[in-house]
C-alpha positions as CSV (number, residue, x, y, z in Angstrom):
1,M,69.2,151.6,177.5
2,S,67.7,149.0,180.9
3,A,66.8,151.8,182.8
4,D,62.9,152.5,183.4
5,I,62.5,156.4,183.5
6,H,58.5,158.0,183.8
7,P,58.1,160.5,180.9
8,S,57.6,163.3,183.3
9,A,60.9,162.6,185.3
10,I,63.3,165.3,184.2
11,I,67.4,164.0,184.1
12,E,69.8,166.9,183.0
13,D,72.5,166.3,180.5
14,G,75.4,164.4,181.9
15,A,73.8,162.3,184.6
16,Q,74.9,159.0,184.6
17,I,71.9,156.6,185.0
18,G,73.0,152.7,186.1
19,A,70.8,149.7,184.3
20,G,68.2,148.9,186.0
21,C,67.3,152.2,187.3
22,K,63.6,153.0,188.0
23,I,63.1,156.9,188.2
24,G,59.4,157.5,188.9
25,P,57.0,160.7,188.4
26,F,57.9,164.2,188.3
27,C,62.1,163.4,189.8
28,V,64.7,165.7,188.6
29,V,68.0,164.4,188.5
30,G,70.6,166.9,188.3
31,K,73.7,167.4,185.4
32,D,76.4,165.6,187.8
33,V,74.5,163.2,189.3
34,V,75.7,159.2,188.8
35,L,72.8,156.6,190.2
36,H,74.6,153.4,190.2
37,D,72.6,150.3,189.2
38,R,69.2,149.6,189.7
39,V,68.4,152.6,192.0
40,E,65.2,153.4,192.7
41,L,63.6,156.9,193.1
42,K,60.0,156.2,193.8
43,S,58.3,159.9,192.7
44,H,58.7,163.7,193.2
45,V,62.4,162.5,194.3
46,V,65.5,165.9,193.9
47,V,68.9,164.4,193.5
48,S,71.1,167.5,192.5
49,G,74.9,168.5,192.8
50,K,77.7,165.8,192.8
51,T,76.0,163.0,194.5
52,S,76.8,159.5,193.7
53,I,74.6,156.7,195.0
54,G,75.0,153.2,195.2
55,E,73.7,150.0,193.8
56,D,69.6,149.0,195.1
57,T,69.1,152.0,197.0
58,V,65.5,153.2,197.0
59,I,64.9,156.6,197.4
60,F,61.1,157.5,198.3
61,S,58.7,160.8,197.5
62,F,59.7,163.6,198.4
63,A,63.1,163.1,199.4
64,V,66.0,165.8,198.7
65,I,69.4,164.7,197.9
66,G,72.4,166.6,197.0
67,E,71.3,170.2,197.6
68,I,74.0,172.9,199.0
69,P,74.7,172.6,202.6
70,Q,73.0,174.9,204.8
71,D,76.0,176.8,205.8
72,L,76.2,180.4,205.4
73,K,79.9,180.5,204.9
74,F,78.9,178.2,201.7
75,N,80.3,179.9,198.4
76,G,79.4,177.5,195.6
77,E,82.5,175.3,195.8
78,A,82.8,171.8,193.9
79,T,81.6,169.6,197.2
80,R,80.1,165.8,196.7
81,L,77.8,164.0,198.6
82,E,78.5,160.0,198.4
83,I,75.9,157.4,199.2
84,G,76.4,153.6,199.4
85,A,74.5,150.9,198.4
86,R,71.6,149.1,199.8
87,N,70.2,152.2,201.5
88,R,66.6,153.0,202.4
89,I,65.9,156.5,202.5
90,R,62.2,157.5,202.9
91,E,59.6,160.5,202.5
92,H,61.2,163.9,202.8
93,V,64.8,163.0,203.8
94,T,67.4,165.8,203.4
95,M,71.0,165.5,202.6
96,N,73.8,168.0,201.8
97,T,76.6,167.9,199.9
98,G,80.0,168.9,202.2
99,T,81.7,172.0,202.3
100,E,85.2,173.0,201.3
101,G,86.1,173.9,205.2
102,G,84.6,170.6,206.5
103,G,86.8,168.3,204.0
104,G,84.1,168.8,200.7
105,L,82.5,165.2,201.5
106,T,79.5,163.9,203.2
107,K,79.0,160.1,203.0
108,I,76.8,157.5,203.7
109,G,77.7,153.9,204.2
110,D,75.9,150.7,202.8
111,D,72.4,149.1,204.2
112,G,71.5,152.3,206.5
113,L,67.8,153.3,207.2
114,F,66.8,157.0,207.1
115,M,63.6,157.4,208.1
116,A,61.2,160.2,207.0
117,G,61.4,163.4,207.8
118,C,65.3,163.0,208.7
119,H,68.3,165.2,207.7
120,I,72.1,164.8,207.0
121,A,73.9,167.9,207.2
122,H,77.3,168.7,205.3
123,D,80.6,166.9,205.9
124,A,78.7,164.1,208.4
125,I,80.3,160.9,207.7
126,I,78.0,158.0,208.2
127,G,78.7,154.1,208.4
128,N,77.4,151.2,207.5
129,R,74.0,149.3,209.2
130,V,73.0,153.3,210.7
131,I,69.2,154.0,211.3
132,V,68.4,157.3,211.9
133,V,64.6,157.3,212.6
134,N,61.9,160.0,212.1
135,S,62.9,163.6,212.0
136,T,66.1,163.4,213.9
137,A,68.7,165.8,212.7
138,V,72.7,165.1,212.2
139,A,74.4,168.2,212.3
140,G,77.2,169.2,210.0
141,H,81.0,167.3,210.9
142,C,79.5,164.3,212.8
143,L,81.2,160.9,213.0
144,I,78.4,158.2,213.0
145,D,80.0,154.6,213.3
146,D,78.4,151.6,212.3
147,D,75.5,149.8,213.6
148,V,74.6,153.0,215.4
149,I,70.8,153.9,215.7
150,I,69.5,157.6,216.5
151,G,65.8,157.4,217.7
152,G,63.0,159.3,216.7
153,L,63.2,163.3,217.0
154,S,66.9,163.6,218.5
155,G,69.3,166.1,217.4
156,I,73.2,165.2,217.2
157,H,75.2,168.4,217.6
158,Q,77.8,169.0,215.4
159,F,81.4,167.8,215.8
160,V,80.0,164.7,218.0
161,R,81.6,161.7,217.4
162,I,78.8,158.3,218.0
163,G,81.1,155.1,218.2
164,K,80.2,151.4,216.7
165,G,77.2,149.8,218.3
166,A,75.9,152.9,220.4
167,I,71.8,153.8,220.5
168,I,70.6,157.0,220.9
169,G,66.8,157.4,222.5
170,A,64.2,159.2,221.4
171,L,64.0,162.9,221.9
172,S,67.7,163.1,223.1
173,M,70.3,166.3,222.2
174,V,73.5,164.5,222.2
175,T,76.1,167.9,222.6
176,A,79.3,165.4,223.4
177,D,80.5,162.3,222.1
178,V,79.2,158.7,222.6
179,M,81.1,155.8,223.3
180,P,81.2,152.4,221.2
181,Y,78.3,150.3,222.8
182,G,77.1,153.4,224.8
183,L,73.1,153.9,225.8
184,V,72.5,157.5,225.2
185,Q,68.8,158.6,226.9
186,A,67.0,161.6,228.5
187,P,66.3,164.9,226.6
188,R,70.0,166.3,227.6
189,G,71.7,162.8,226.2
190,E,73.1,161.3,229.4
191,L,74.8,158.0,229.1
192,D,72.9,155.4,231.2
193,G,74.6,152.3,230.2
194,L,75.3,149.6,227.4
195,N,73.3,148.9,224.3
196,L,72.7,145.4,226.1
197,V,69.8,144.3,223.8
198,G,72.3,145.5,220.5
199,L,75.2,143.8,221.9
200,K,73.2,140.7,222.3
201,R,71.5,140.6,218.9
202,R,74.8,140.5,217.4
203,G,75.7,137.5,219.1
204,V,78.8,139.1,221.0
205,P,80.2,136.6,223.5
206,R,78.9,136.7,227.2
207,A,82.8,137.1,228.2
208,D,83.0,140.2,226.3
209,I,79.5,141.7,227.6
210,S,81.2,141.3,231.1
211,A,84.1,143.1,230.0
212,L,82.4,146.0,228.9
213,R,80.3,146.3,232.0
214,A,83.4,146.3,233.8
215,A,85.0,149.1,231.6
216,L,82.0,150.6,232.2
217,K,82.2,150.8,236.2
218,A,85.9,151.7,235.9
219,M,85.6,154.9,233.9
220,A,82.5,155.8,236.4
221,S,85.1,156.1,239.6
222,G,88.4,156.0,240.5
223,E,91.3,158.3,240.4
224,G,92.3,160.8,237.6
225,T,90.4,162.2,234.7
226,F,87.7,160.2,232.4
227,Q,90.4,159.7,230.1
228,E,93.3,158.5,232.0
229,R,90.8,155.9,233.8
230,V,90.1,154.9,230.4
231,R,93.6,154.4,229.7
232,N,94.1,152.4,232.5
233,L,91.2,149.7,231.5
234,D,91.7,145.9,231.1
235,D,91.8,145.5,227.0
236,D,91.8,141.8,227.0
237,S,88.6,142.4,225.2
238,D,88.3,143.5,221.7
239,Y,85.3,145.8,222.5
240,V,86.8,147.3,225.4
241,R,89.8,148.1,223.1
242,E,87.8,149.7,220.8
243,I,86.5,152.1,223.6
244,I,89.7,152.9,224.5
245,D,90.9,153.9,221.5
246,F,87.5,156.0,220.5
247,V,88.2,158.0,224.0
248,T,91.8,158.6,223.3
249,G,91.4,159.7,219.6
250,A,91.1,163.1,218.3
251,S,87.7,165.2,219.1
252,D,86.2,168.3,219.0
253,R,83.8,167.5,222.0
254,S,83.6,166.4,225.4
255,F,82.4,162.7,226.4
256,L,79.1,161.7,227.7
257,T,80.6,159.9,230.9
258,P,78.8,157.0,232.8
259,S,77.2,158.1,236.4
């Protein structure tokens, strides 16, 4: 009863609208949509499919959220899109539901910023506090961990994993997994060191940053394959252990390796 819905908005029967929601002019909300408390749709926003949007999320004009996947194998299966709390989803952003073959779920964490014109494809899993900058495309089945920043006009290839705290420079095409806290730049996405600015901003202790630097150097050269060198890293630092766990975990892609 406390929701503020503009008279020109279309709310289909069955939609669940939480307390304090604001739905602006010419928005369309589908029958299977759940808007949790205090969600705001600015104007001309389309939310469809089996889509759930967490509290205090704001979606700006002309975004299309929860439409069917851009996948020719999709045949109308009942798949979902789950968006967490306190996200900011800017103009012309598109986010699709999942596919049956990919697990049936596209999931967005909390406190993200998705800038104008970016795309989150089917079955992508996005962590918390992720920033996706203008006109970036995240392809299907990608896994983007917490605190990742993806620069503008970049492309993330399907099935790629990007580890916690990594940063992708603008205009990069990333076709292989990116280790946690990595810095990627150049048109074909090269691992160019550590995200030192991000580590310092988060107050990571100097000893851990030194351990990460030593680990990066050890991964760049030495005997054995890249995975073997990673397994042999000194794991006294929790941050280095995160890299070891990431590289030795399951992956459908190769890895960006330090030069």
